[in-house]
Gaussian input, Z-matrix of N, CA and C with variables (Angstrom, degrees):
# hf/3-21g

backbone

0 1
 N
 C     1     B1
 C     2     B2     1     A1
 N     3     B3     2     A2     1     D1
 C     4     B4     3     A3     2     D2
 C     5     B5     4     A4     3     D3
 N     6     B6     5     A5     4     D4
 C     7     B7     6     A6     5     D5
 C     8     B8     7     A7     6     D6
 N     9     B9     8     A8     7     D7
 C    10    B10     9     A9     8     D8
 C    11    B11    10    A10     9     D9
 N    12    B12    11    A11    10    D10
 C    13    B13    12    A12    11    D11
 C    14    B14    13    A13    12    D12
 N    15    B15    14    A14    13    D13
 C    16    B16    15    A15    14    D14
 C    17    B17    16    A16    15    D15
 N    18    B18    17    A17    16    D16
 C    19    B19    18    A18    17    D17
 C    20    B20    19    A19    18    D18
 N    21    B21    20    A20    19    D19
 C    22    B22    21    A21    20    D20
 C    23    B23    22    A22    21    D21
 N    24    B24    23    A23    22    D22
 C    25    B25    24    A24    23    D23
 C    26    B26    25    A25    24    D24
 N    27    B27    26    A26    25    D25
 C    28    B28    27    A27    26    D26
 C    29    B29    28    A28    27    D27
 N    30    B30    29    A29    28    D28
 C    31    B31    30    A30    29    D29
 C    32    B32    31    A31    30    D30
 N    33    B33    32    A32    31    D31
 C    34    B34    33    A33    32    D32
 C    35    B35    34    A34    33    D33
 N    36    B36    35    A35    34    D34
 C    37    B37    36    A36    35    D35
 C    38    B38    37    A37    36    D36
 N    39    B39    38    A38    37    D37
 C    40    B40    39    A39    38    D38
 C    41    B41    40    A40    39    D39
 N    42    B42    41    A41    40    D40
 C    43    B43    42    A42    41    D41
 C    44    B44    43    A43    42    D42
 N    45    B45    44    A44    43    D43
 C    46    B46    45    A45    44    D44
 C    47    B47    46    A46    45    D45
 N    48    B48    47    A47    46    D46
 C    49    B49    48    A48    47    D47
 C    50    B50    49    A49    48    D48
 N    51    B51    50    A50    49    D49
 C    52    B52    51    A51    50    D50
 C    53    B53    52    A52    51    D51
 N    54    B54    53    A53    52    D52
 C    55    B55    54    A54    53    D53
 C    56    B56    55    A55    54    D54
 N    57    B57    56    A56    55    D55
 C    58    B58    57    A57    56    D56
 C    59    B59    58    A58    57    D57
 N    60    B60    59    A59    58    D58
 C    61    B61    60    A60    59    D59
 C    62    B62    61    A61    60    D60
 N    63    B63    62    A62    61    D61
 C    64    B64    63    A63    62    D62
 C    65    B65    64    A64    63    D63
 N    66    B66    65    A65    64    D64
 C    67    B67    66    A66    65    D65
 C    68    B68    67    A67    66    D66
 N    69    B69    68    A68    67    D67
 C    70    B70    69    A69    68    D68
 C    71    B71    70    A70    69    D69
 N    72    B72    71    A71    70    D70
 C    73    B73    72    A72    71    D71
 C    74    B74    73    A73    72    D72
 N    75    B75    74    A74    73    D73
 C    76    B76    75    A75    74    D74
 C    77    B77    76    A76    75    D75
 N    78    B78    77    A77    76    D76
 C    79    B79    78    A78    77    D77
 C    80    B80    79    A79    78    D78
 N    81    B81    80    A80    79    D79
 C    82    B82    81    A81    80    D80
 C    83    B83    82    A82    81    D81
 N    84    B84    83    A83    82    D82
 C    85    B85    84    A84    83    D83
 C    86    B86    85    A85    84    D84
 N    87    B87    86    A86    85    D85
 C    88    B88    87    A87    86    D86
 C    89    B89    88    A88    87    D87
 N    90    B90    89    A89    88    D88
 C    91    B91    90    A90    89    D89
 C    92    B92    91    A91    90    D90
 N    93    B93    92    A92    91    D91
 C    94    B94    93    A93    92    D92
 C    95    B95    94    A94    93    D93
 N    96    B96    95    A95    94    D94
 C    97    B97    96    A96    95    D95
 C    98    B98    97    A97    96    D96
 N    99    B99    98    A98    97    D97
 C   100   B100    99    A99    98    D98
 C   101   B101   100   A100    99    D99
 N   102   B102   101   A101   100   D100
 C   103   B103   102   A102   101   D101
 C   104   B104   103   A103   102   D102
 N   105   B105   104   A104   103   D103
 C   106   B106   105   A105   104   D104
 C   107   B107   106   A106   105   D105
 N   108   B108   107   A107   106   D106
 C   109   B109   108   A108   107   D107
 C   110   B110   109   A109   108   D108
 N   111   B111   110   A110   109   D109
 C   112   B112   111   A111   110   D110
 C   113   B113   112   A112   111   D111
 N   114   B114   113   A113   112   D112
 C   115   B115   114   A114   113   D113
 C   116   B116   115   A115   114   D114
 N   117   B117   116   A116   115   D115
 C   118   B118   117   A117   116   D116
 C   119   B119   118   A118   117   D117
 N   120   B120   119   A119   118   D118
 C   121   B121   120   A120   119   D119
 C   122   B122   121   A121   120   D120
 N   123   B123   122   A122   121   D121
 C   124   B124   123   A123   122   D122
 C   125   B125   124   A124   123   D123
 N   126   B126   125   A125   124   D124
 C   127   B127   126   A126   125   D125
 C   128   B128   127   A127   126   D126
 N   129   B129   128   A128   127   D127
 C   130   B130   129   A129   128   D128
 C   131   B131   130   A130   129   D129
 N   132   B132   131   A131   130   D130
 C   133   B133   132   A132   131   D131
 C   134   B134   133   A133   132   D132
 N   135   B135   134   A134   133   D133
 C   136   B136   135   A135   134   D134
 C   137   B137   136   A136   135   D135
 N   138   B138   137   A137   136   D136
 C   139   B139   138   A138   137   D137
 C   140   B140   139   A139   138   D138
 N   141   B141   140   A140   139   D139
 C   142   B142   141   A141   140   D140
 C   143   B143   142   A142   141   D141
 N   144   B144   143   A143   142   D142
 C   145   B145   144   A144   143   D143
 C   146   B146   145   A145   144   D144
 N   147   B147   146   A146   145   D145
 C   148   B148   147   A147   146   D146
 C   149   B149   148   A148   147   D147
 N   150   B150   149   A149   148   D148
 C   151   B151   150   A150   149   D149
 C   152   B152   151   A151   150   D150
 N   153   B153   152   A152   151   D151
 C   154   B154   153   A153   152   D152
 C   155   B155   154   A154   153   D153
 N   156   B156   155   A155   154   D154
 C   157   B157   156   A156   155   D155
 C   158   B158   157   A157   156   D156
 N   159   B159   158   A158   157   D157
 C   160   B160   159   A159   158   D158
 C   161   B161   160   A160   159   D159
 N   162   B162   161   A161   160   D160
 C   163   B163   162   A162   161   D161
 C   164   B164   163   A163   162   D162
 N   165   B165   164   A164   163   D163
 C   166   B166   165   A165   164   D164
 C   167   B167   166   A166   165   D165
 N   168   B168   167   A167   166   D166
 C   169   B169   168   A168   167   D167
 C   170   B170   169   A169   168   D168
 N   171   B171   170   A170   169   D169
 C   172   B172   171   A171   170   D170
 C   173   B173   172   A172   171   D171
 N   174   B174   173   A173   172   D172
 C   175   B175   174   A174   173   D173
 C   176   B176   175   A175   174   D174
 N   177   B177   176   A176   175   D175
 C   178   B178   177   A177   176   D176
 C   179   B179   178   A178   177   D177
 N   180   B180   179   A179   178   D178
 C   181   B181   180   A180   179   D179
 C   182   B182   181   A181   180   D180
 N   183   B183   182   A182   181   D181
 C   184   B184   183   A183   182   D182
 C   185   B185   184   A184   183   D183
 N   186   B186   185   A185   184   D184
 C   187   B187   186   A186   185   D185
 C   188   B188   187   A187   186   D186
 N   189   B189   188   A188   187   D187
 C   190   B190   189   A189   188   D188
 C   191   B191   190   A190   189   D189
 N   192   B192   191   A191   190   D190
 C   193   B193   192   A192   191   D191
 C   194   B194   193   A193   192   D192
 N   195   B195   194   A194   193   D193
 C   196   B196   195   A195   194   D194
 C   197   B197   196   A196   195   D195

   B1=1.4495
   B2=1.5256
   B3=1.3067
   B4=1.4565
   B5=1.5289
   B6=1.3281
   B7=1.4630
   B8=1.5154
   B9=1.3016
   B10=1.4579
   B11=1.5196
   B12=1.3215
   B13=1.4607
   B14=1.5243
   B15=1.3460
   B16=1.4588
   B17=1.5253
   B18=1.3248
   B19=1.4578
   B20=1.5250
   B21=1.3176
   B22=1.4605
   B23=1.5233
   B24=1.3343
   B25=1.4708
   B26=1.5214
   B27=1.3207
   B28=1.4600
   B29=1.5255
   B30=1.3113
   B31=1.4616
   B32=1.5218
   B33=1.3078
   B34=1.4632
   B35=1.5219
   B36=1.3187
   B37=1.4617
   B38=1.5212
   B39=1.3364
   B40=1.4609
   B41=1.5238
   B42=1.3110
   B43=1.4658
   B44=1.5247
   B45=1.3214
   B46=1.4655
   B47=1.5259
   B48=1.3235
   B49=1.4552
   B50=1.5283
   B51=1.3219
   B52=1.4640
   B53=1.5234
   B54=1.3237
   B55=1.4652
   B56=1.5272
   B57=1.3310
   B58=1.4667
   B59=1.5292
   B60=1.3304
   B61=1.4535
   B62=1.5359
   B63=1.3218
   B64=1.4619
   B65=1.5253
   B66=1.2934
   B67=1.4643
   B68=1.5248
   B69=1.3093
   B70=1.4604
   B71=1.5126
   B72=1.3128
   B73=1.4599
   B74=1.5287
   B75=1.3076
   B76=1.4590
   B77=1.5256
   B78=1.3264
   B79=1.4637
   B80=1.5262
   B81=1.3227
   B82=1.4668
   B83=1.5224
   B84=1.3300
   B85=1.4569
   B86=1.5248
   B87=1.3295
   B88=1.4659
   B89=1.5226
   B90=1.3210
   B91=1.4630
   B92=1.5289
   B93=1.3230
   B94=1.4651
   B95=1.5245
   B96=1.3188
   B97=1.4677
   B98=1.5269
   B99=1.3280
   B100=1.4588
   B101=1.5080
   B102=1.3266
   B103=1.4610
   B104=1.5273
   B105=1.3179
   B106=1.4594
   B107=1.5247
   B108=1.3156
   B109=1.4679
   B110=1.5212
   B111=1.3280
   B112=1.4639
   B113=1.5259
   B114=1.3220
   B115=1.4656
   B116=1.5240
   B117=1.3225
   B118=1.4695
   B119=1.5263
   B120=1.3140
   B121=1.4656
   B122=1.5228
   B123=1.3263
   B124=1.4627
   B125=1.5222
   B126=1.3201
   B127=1.4610
   B128=1.5262
   B129=1.3359
   B130=1.4580
   B131=1.5237
   B132=1.3258
   B133=1.4751
   B134=1.5249
   B135=1.3360
   B136=1.4701
   B137=1.5212
   B138=1.3162
   B139=1.4638
   B140=1.5248
   B141=1.3330
   B142=1.4643
   B143=1.5218
   B144=1.3308
   B145=1.4642
   B146=1.5248
   B147=1.3197
   B148=1.4648
   B149=1.5212
   B150=1.3268
   B151=1.4669
   B152=1.5230
   B153=1.3311
   B154=1.4592
   B155=1.5269
   B156=1.3314
   B157=1.4631
   B158=1.5232
   B159=1.3068
   B160=1.4691
   B161=1.5286
   B162=1.3391
   B163=1.4792
   B164=1.5208
   B165=1.3309
   B166=1.4653
   B167=1.5178
   B168=1.3166
   B169=1.4527
   B170=1.5272
   B171=1.3146
   B172=1.4696
   B173=1.5260
   B174=1.3229
   B175=1.4655
   B176=1.5219
   B177=1.3311
   B178=1.4643
   B179=1.5333
   B180=1.3252
   B181=1.4690
   B182=1.5200
   B183=1.3218
   B184=1.4676
   B185=1.5172
   B186=1.3248
   B187=1.4678
   B188=1.5201
   B189=1.3099
   B190=1.4713
   B191=1.5273
   B192=1.3205
   B193=1.4575
   B194=1.5237
   B195=1.3113
   B196=1.4839
   B197=1.4897
   A1=108.91
   A2=117.37
   A3=122.31
   A4=107.89
   A5=115.63
   A6=120.68
   A7=110.09
   A8=115.78
   A9=119.91
   A10=108.08
   A11=115.90
   A12=121.16
   A13=112.68
   A14=117.15
   A15=120.66
   A16=111.66
   A17=117.31
   A18=120.93
   A19=113.40
   A20=117.75
   A21=120.13
   A22=113.59
   A23=119.57
   A24=118.54
   A25=112.88
   A26=117.04
   A27=120.24
   A28=110.55
   A29=116.13
   A30=121.08
   A31=110.77
   A32=116.40
   A33=120.64
   A34=110.23
   A35=117.43
   A36=120.57
   A37=110.84
   A38=116.52
   A39=120.03
   A40=110.35
   A41=116.44
   A42=120.94
   A43=110.62
   A44=117.19
   A45=120.19
   A46=111.22
   A47=117.07
   A48=121.30
   A49=111.86
   A50=116.42
   A51=121.61
   A52=114.25
   A53=117.80
   A54=119.39
   A55=113.83
   A56=118.33
   A57=119.68
   A58=111.20
   A59=116.13
   A60=121.06
   A61=112.00
   A62=116.08
   A63=120.76
   A64=110.44
   A65=115.80
   A66=120.16
   A67=107.83
   A68=114.93
   A69=121.80
   A70=107.08
   A71=118.17
   A72=119.96
   A73=111.34
   A74=114.13
   A75=120.53
   A76=109.57
   A77=117.04
   A78=120.11
   A79=111.49
   A80=117.38
   A81=120.33
   A82=110.29
   A83=116.79
   A84=120.38
   A85=110.44
   A86=116.95
   A87=120.67
   A88=110.54
   A89=115.90
   A90=120.13
   A91=110.58
   A92=117.48
   A93=121.84
   A94=112.62
   A95=116.82
   A96=118.67
   A97=112.52
   A98=116.34
   A99=119.56
   A100=114.91
   A101=116.75
   A102=120.64
   A103=109.18
   A104=116.69
   A105=120.99
   A106=110.46
   A107=115.88
   A108=120.18
   A109=110.13
   A110=115.53
   A111=120.15
   A112=111.37
   A113=116.72
   A114=120.43
   A115=110.81
   A116=116.84
   A117=120.99
   A118=109.87
   A119=116.34
   A120=120.64
   A121=111.12
   A122=116.68
   A123=120.41
   A124=111.00
   A125=116.97
   A126=120.82
   A127=110.30
   A128=116.43
   A129=121.17
   A130=110.76
   A131=116.51
   A132=120.29
   A133=111.13
   A134=116.80
   A135=120.19
   A136=111.15
   A137=117.10
   A138=121.21
   A139=111.30
   A140=116.76
   A141=120.28
   A142=111.06
   A143=117.57
   A144=121.46
   A145=110.09
   A146=116.93
   A147=121.43
   A148=110.76
   A149=117.16
   A150=121.12
   A151=111.34
   A152=117.42
   A153=121.83
   A154=109.83
   A155=116.42
   A156=120.67
   A157=111.85
   A158=117.63
   A159=120.93
   A160=110.02
   A161=116.68
   A162=119.34
   A163=110.79
   A164=116.42
   A165=119.68
   A166=111.65
   A167=117.17
   A168=121.34
   A169=111.05
   A170=116.62
   A171=120.96
   A172=110.03
   A173=116.84
   A174=120.62
   A175=109.99
   A176=117.82
   A177=121.38
   A178=110.79
   A179=117.08
   A180=120.45
   A181=110.51
   A182=116.51
   A183=119.86
   A184=111.21
   A185=117.21
   A186=121.01
   A187=110.12
   A188=117.75
   A189=121.36
   A190=112.05
   A191=117.40
   A192=121.43
   A193=112.57
   A194=116.99
   A195=120.40
   A196=112.18
   D1=114.10
   D2=178.38
   D3=-102.67
   D4=121.03
   D5=177.84
   D6=-83.26
   D7=151.23
   D8=173.85
   D9=-64.18
   D10=146.21
   D11=-176.97
   D12=-53.26
   D13=-35.41
   D14=-178.36
   D15=-65.19
   D16=-30.23
   D17=-176.33
   D18=-89.11
   D19=-18.92
   D20=-176.24
   D21=-57.40
   D22=-50.83
   D23=-178.98
   D24=-61.10
   D25=-38.75
   D26=179.46
   D27=-65.79
   D28=-41.98
   D29=-179.96
   D30=-64.58
   D31=-46.75
   D32=-178.57
   D33=-65.11
   D34=-42.81
   D35=178.88
   D36=-60.39
   D37=-45.99
   D38=179.14
   D39=-62.08
   D40=-44.27
   D41=-177.93
   D42=-62.10
   D43=-46.09
   D44=-178.68
   D45=-65.54
   D46=-33.84
   D47=178.02
   D48=-68.92
   D49=-33.85
   D50=-174.14
   D51=-112.23
   D52=17.27
   D53=-172.56
   D54=-65.33
   D55=-23.42
   D56=178.09
   D57=-67.07
   D58=-29.29
   D59=-178.60
   D60=-78.78
   D61=-20.27
   D62=-174.66
   D63=-109.43
   D64=152.02
   D65=175.81
   D66=-109.42
   D67=72.61
   D68=-176.37
   D69=-150.42
   D70=133.08
   D71=-175.59
   D72=-81.80
   D73=152.05
   D74=178.52
   D75=-64.27
   D76=-38.38
   D77=179.21
   D78=-61.32
   D79=-39.57
   D80=177.25
   D81=-64.95
   D82=-38.80
   D83=178.34
   D84=-61.38
   D85=-48.41
   D86=179.33
   D87=-56.98
   D88=-43.70
   D89=-179.68
   D90=-64.75
   D91=-43.36
   D92=-178.85
   D93=-62.80
   D94=-39.76
   D95=-176.66
   D96=-92.47
   D97=-0.26
   D98=173.45
   D99=76.54
   D100=41.71
   D101=177.84
   D102=-139.78
   D103=-176.33
   D104=-179.73
   D105=-133.28
   D106=165.31
   D107=177.80
   D108=-60.04
   D109=-40.15
   D110=-179.59
   D111=-62.66
   D112=-43.13
   D113=179.34
   D114=-63.38
   D115=-39.87
   D116=178.64
   D117=-65.14
   D118=-43.68
   D119=178.94
   D120=-61.96
   D121=-44.54
   D122=178.98
   D123=-63.24
   D124=-42.23
   D125=178.48
   D126=-60.52
   D127=-45.00
   D128=-178.82
   D129=-60.37
   D130=-44.03
   D131=178.61
   D132=-63.03
   D133=-45.44
   D134=179.09
   D135=-63.04
   D136=-39.61
   D137=-179.70
   D138=-64.82
   D139=-40.97
   D140=178.20
   D141=-63.01
   D142=-42.03
   D143=177.82
   D144=-64.19
   D145=-43.11
   D146=178.98
   D147=-60.58
   D148=-47.71
   D149=-179.73
   D150=-63.07
   D151=-38.96
   D152=176.84
   D153=-61.48
   D154=-45.77
   D155=179.73
   D156=-64.34
   D157=-39.11
   D158=178.35
   D159=-64.25
   D160=-44.56
   D161=178.25
   D162=-59.26
   D163=-43.67
   D164=179.13
   D165=-64.56
   D166=-38.91
   D167=178.87
   D168=-64.23
   D169=-39.96
   D170=177.84
   D171=-63.57
   D172=-43.47
   D173=178.84
   D174=-62.43
   D175=-44.26
   D176=179.28
   D177=-63.13
   D178=-40.85
   D179=179.21
   D180=-63.55
   D181=-41.03
   D182=177.95
   D183=-64.85
   D184=-37.17
   D185=177.78
   D186=-65.17
   D187=-41.50
   D188=-179.30
   D189=-66.58
   D190=-30.63
   D191=-179.92
   D192=-70.99
   D193=-22.23
   D194=-177.21
   D195=-73.55

């Protein structure tokens, strides 16, 4: 089962949050959805940078409106 790229981060995040409730390994999940730990880590880093930049852009826009 290959998930669409848009759903992978949401699926992995949910799985990692709830992994104590499930008896399924993270490695099996990565294999099932067609990704790797490295790809997830890289995505997470890029997402954090993106969110930081968006927050800064919002602050700058609010400053310009004043």
